N, C-alpha and C positions, 0 to 999 in steps of 0.2 A: 325645524328642518324636517322636509319630506324624503322619503326614500324612492328611488327611483326603480320603477317596477320593470321597465324595459328600456334597455339601451343598446342601440345596435352600434356595432363599432367599425361602420364602414359610412364612406361618404355618399350621400343621397346621389341617385343616378340621373344626372341631367335635368332636373326640373329648373329650368333657367330660362330668360328670355332677355335679348339685348334691348328688346325696346320697352318692356314693362318692369322690369324688376327693379325693386327699391333695393339698393344695396350702399353699404357703407365701406370705403377704401381706407386703407392703412390705420384700421383701427389699433388703438393702444388702451388695453384694460389692465386695471391694477386693483386686487384685492389683497387686504391686509385682515388677516383672521387670525385672531388671539388664541392660542391653545392648539394651534397647528403646528406640529413639528416641521422641522426641515428636511428635505428630501422625499416629500410624499407626491404621489403622483396624481397631479389635478387636471382634470378636463373641462374644456368648454364645450358645451353641447347646443344644440339648437333643435326647435320642433319643426316638423313638417307634418301637417295633418296630424295623425294618431300616434306617429312616430319620433323618435329622439334620435339624433346623429351627432357623433363627436365631430367637431371642427378642430381642436387642436389640442395637445397635453402639454402640460407645463409642470415642472418640479419646482414644489415650496422651497421658499429661502428661509433664512434666519428670520425671526420676528414673524412668521407666518404670512410673509410676502410672496403672492403669486401674479404673475405679469404674462399677458398674453399679447403679442403682436401680429396682427392679422390682415393680409392683404385684401381681402374681400368678404364680407360678410352680409347676410340679408337682415334687413331691418325686420324684428320681430321680438319674442321672446326666448331668451336663453338661460341656459343652466350652468352654475359651477357645481361640478360634480366631484363628491369626496371618494377617496379610494374605497370605502365601504358603501357606495351608491347613494348615499344621503346627498341631497344636493339643496340649492335654494337659487331662485329665480331673479334675472334682471333684465331689463329693457335694453335692447341693442338697436340705439336710433343716433347714438352720437358716436363720434369717432374717439372720443376720450371719455373715460369713465374711471373714477378712482372711489372705491368703496371699503369701509373698514367695519368689520363685525367681531363676534364672539362665537367660536365653533359650537358652544353649548346653548346659545341663546341668538340665533342669527338675525331674528326678525326684532327682538327686542332690542338688541344691542347695535343694529345696523345704524351707521354713521355715512351718509352719502356725501362726499367731498367734492366731487366734480361730476354732475350728470343732473340737469335739471328733471329728466323723464323719471330716473329713478328715485329721486327726491320725491316725485309725487307717488311713484308706484309704492315706496315703502311708508308714505303717510297713510296711505289706504290699508296696506297691510297691517300696519300696527294696529290700525283702529280694528280691522277684521279679528286680529289674534286676540285682543283685548275682549271683544265681543263673543269671540268663541269661549274664553275663561270665563267670562260671565254665565253664559249656558250653561257651562259645565258645574258652575257652582249652584245653578238652580237644581240640575239633576242631582246633585250630591246632597241636597238640602232635605235632611230627613223630616223638618219640621212642617215641609209644605207636601199637601196632598197632590195625586195626580191632575185633577182638575185645575189647581193653583198653579201648578206646572205648566200644564198646557197654556193657561191664559197668559202667564209670564212670557212662554217662549213665543206667543203669538204678537204681544206687544213688542218685543225684541225684534221679531222679523219685521215687524212694520216698520219701526225706527231704522232698522238695516237698510230697508228699501228707499226709505226719505236720505238717509246718508249717501248713498249710491247716486241718488239724482242730484243732491248738492255737489258731490264729487264731480259729476258730469258736467254740470253747470259751471263750477268754478275753474275745471281746466279742460274745457270742451276739445282741445287739440291734442290732449296727451295721448300717449298709447295705453294708458290704463284706463283712461275713460272709454277708448274704444273696447277694451275688453269688458267692462263693466256694461256698456250699452248693448253688447252683443248678447250678454247672459241675461238682460231684463226682458221679461216677457210682454208682448203687445198687449195692451188691454183694448178688447174690441168696442167699437162705438154701440150705442144703445140700437137695438133693433127697431125697425119700423113698428108701429102700432097696428094692432089688429091681426097679430100672428099667433099660432098656436104655440105651446110650449115646444113642441119637436122643431116647428119653422124657426123659432128664436134659437134654440140650440145649433140648428144647421146654419143659422146666419152668423152665429157667432164663431163657429168652427172655421167656415170659409172666410170671414174677415181676418182670423187669427192666422190662418194658412196663407192668405194673400198677402200679409205683413210680415211673415216669418223671417224675411231677411233684408228688413228694412234698415237695421244698422249695420249690416256689412257693406262697405264700398268696394263693389268688386273691381274698380278700377286700379285699385291700390293692394298689393299681394302682400302686405305686412300681417295681416290677420292669419293668413294662410301658414303662416310660421309662428303659430300659436296653437294653444291645444282647444281653441273655440270653434274653428270651422267644421272640422271632422265629425263631431257629435250631433252639429245642426244639420249638415248633410245627411247623416243615417237618420236622425229623426223625422226627416221630411220625408224620406223614403219608406220606413219601416212604421212610423206612427201617424202621420197627415196624410198617407196616400192608401187608398183601397189598393189591398194585395191582389189585383187581377192584371193581367198582362196591358191591357190598353190603358188603364188608369197609371200603370207605373212608366209605361212608354211616355206618356204625355208628361208625368213628372220628370223623367230624363231630359226631355226637350227643353222644359221649363228651366231646370237647373244648369243644363249647358248654355241656354241663351243667356242666363245671368252671367254665367262663369266666362262668356265669350268676351267678356269687356277687359279681360287680362288673360295672356299668355300662360301664365304661370297657373291662374286660376283654372282656365279650361283643361289644362294638360292633367292636372291633379284630380279635377273631378271627374274626366272622363276615364282616365285608369282606375279611380277608385271605383266608378260605376260598374265597369267593365268586369273588373276583379269580383264584385259584389256577386253579380248575377252569373258570372263564370262558376261561383263555387256555391249558389243557392241551393239549398235542400229543398227548398218549398215547390211543389211540383207545379209543373207548366210554366214557372218565370223564365224558361230559357229563352222564350220569344224576346224579352228584353234583351238578353244578350245579343241575339241575333240581330236585333234591330240596331243596337251600338255599333256591332262589328260592321254592318251593311252601309249606315248612313254616316259614321264617322271614319271608321279605320279604310274600309275599302273604297271608301269614296275620296280619299285623299286628304281628310282634314286632320289626322295624326300625323303629322309633318315629321315627327321624331322617330317613327318607327321605320325600319329598315325591310328589305325585301323578304329576307328570312322569316322575320317576326310576322309580316303580312301574311305569309303563304301558310304559316301555322295556323294563323286566325282564319284563314279562308277555309282550311280544310276542317277546322272545328265547326266552322258556319254551316258549312256543305251539309255536314252530318246531321244537322238539326232541322234543315229544310224541308225534308219529307217527313218528319214526326212531330210537327207542334201539335199542341192539344187543339181539337176542334177540326182538324183536317183528317181527310180521308187517309187510312192507314195504306200504305203501298202494296199492292196485291202481289201474290206469288204462288207458283205451283210447284209443290215439292212431293217427293216419293213418301209414301207410308211404309209401314212394316213389311207390306206385301209387295211394295214396288209401285203400287197405284199411284200416280200421281193425285194430289188434292189441292184444290185452289182455296185460299183463304177467304174469298168473297163468296164461295159456295156453300161455306158454313151458315146454316140459319139457326140464329138465337138471338134473344133480346140484348144479352151481352156475351162478349167472347174474350176469355182471359188468353193473352197471347204470351208464351212463356218461352225464352230462348234459352236453351240448357246447354250442357255437354255433358258427357258421360262421366269422365273420371272428375266428380265435383262434388264433395260432400255438401255443401251450401245448396247445390241443385237438389240433392236428394231430399234434404230437408224441408225445401219450399213445395217440392212436389208432394210429400206428404201432408203439409198444410193445406194445399190446395185442394187434395183429396178428401179432406175433412170439412170442406166448405158447405155449410147446410143450404139445400135448396130452397128452403124458405126465404133465407137472407137473400139469394140471388137466384131467382126464378128463372128458369129457360136460359141457362148459359152453358157455354160450352168450352171445354179448355182445349187449345191448340198448342201442342208443344213443337219447338222447333230446335232440333239437336245439331250443334255444330257436327259437321263431318268426324266420322271415327269408326272404330271397330263396330261393324254391326253386331257381332255375336254379344258382345259387351252392352250394347244399345237395347237390344232385345231383353236381355236380363234385366236392366234398370226398369224398362216398360213393365215386365212383367212384376215386378215387385213392387214398383211404386205408383202406378197410374190406374186409372179406372177404364172399364173397357168401353165406354162410350165416348172417351177423350181420341182426338185426332192427334196422332203422332207422327212427326214428320222428321227428316232427316236432309239437311242442307248439303247434299252431294255436290261435289265438285264446286263449292261456294256459288252454286247458282243464284242464290240470294245475297245479295251484298248487303248484310245485315249492320253494319257498321254506318254506311252511308245511308240507308233507308230507315233504319230503326235505332242508329246510334248506339249500338250495343259495343260497350266497351269491356265490359266483364260479365260473367255469368254467376247465377241467374240474373236475367232482365225480364220484367213482367210489364205488359200492357193491359189494360182494360179498354175493350173496344165496343160501341154501342151496336145497335141493330143494323145500322148502315155501315159500320166498320169505321165509324169516326173515331177517333183517338180521345178517351173521356180521360183516363190518367195514364201516365208512364213512368217507367223506372221507380216501381213501388214495392212493398211488401205484400204478400197474402193478406196480412192482418190489416193494412191500409185499404185493400179492397174490401174485405168485410165492413171496416168502419165508413168507408163511403156510402156502402149500399144501405148499411143501418140509417144513416143521414138522411138518405133520399126516400126509404121507405117510410121514415117517420115525419 
């Protein structure tokens, strides 16, 4: 029995589709669990992507009997969750399911009384459970050396792959066959003759990537309600795609094109990708977020969004438009310590560190100290331009005297002349940018150490 690491006790927010949802109506699911006391609160939960949601709760009866009567349930993989968050899984595809097991040996003691789908599921799970026990015996065998153990593990893995293929061939239309097929890696075809080793590796990679979703039928939403789709979605973006905005944008277009075959897949995929790139810590990937907002949300394709939500997304997107990596930074003129207005574009240097600060800010003072210690040999011909949020000028002067260098250009955003939130997406202080000689944005929202690391990479 597995332990449920994350169980969200709410209903999922509206990922439904009248036209493409696979649903079960008037489901009647009965479980008898030997060793389960009466009065225990049991929960029937379902997957949606990488989350689990409670669908219904029921108290156990005498003899470990638990029954659920559910008006509507998505086809997919569900869980029966015990009070201690241990659980076992079952397939929800039929309106009537009857299963019997023992609390202390759920898989081994499982008897499927009514449900062809779950009979197939537990046929495979019992085989796999035995296989895991056999593997553990190999690991625990002190008479085997490491090389022998490795050989035996490889042999068992190969046999396991054969068994998977046999199961899929035996029950091709079962939900368990879908789960297994999705987890099986595509084996690329042979590369054409005459290629170099690098070209062969590239050929295999792109073949593998091209066929990565072959075993997912996007016209059917059932695998969305299982734990298999979300990891593949993340693996495609994180491991099979170059982590550059153009490549990632192309990947999101490909994924959403696939998902458009089904309303539920489309909605889940778009929401997941938007959240991923909204929260990304990778520098300069916000261009992907902006692409998704503009081309899907603000274009009307996210039909589930209300006007309030769309307005918030538009504001967040507008705050990114002027400060994407590779674009010219917005120019401005602000007064320095003497009241003389200075222009950003007038600062001549190979690199400019643009630092947005405020006076009453301990993290800002720390970053100013770090910037003052940057070695000129690491970042030759660079200039620091600080822009302080409007504040007490006497305090400002005190900060400048103690924390900055004489060759820095220190400015104050008097009267909010510069809209730093719109033009530079300044949400908090300090915020740093690295600009090139033409004042194009090289890096954004970074630390002083990241600037040094970047320049070390460039110099090497």
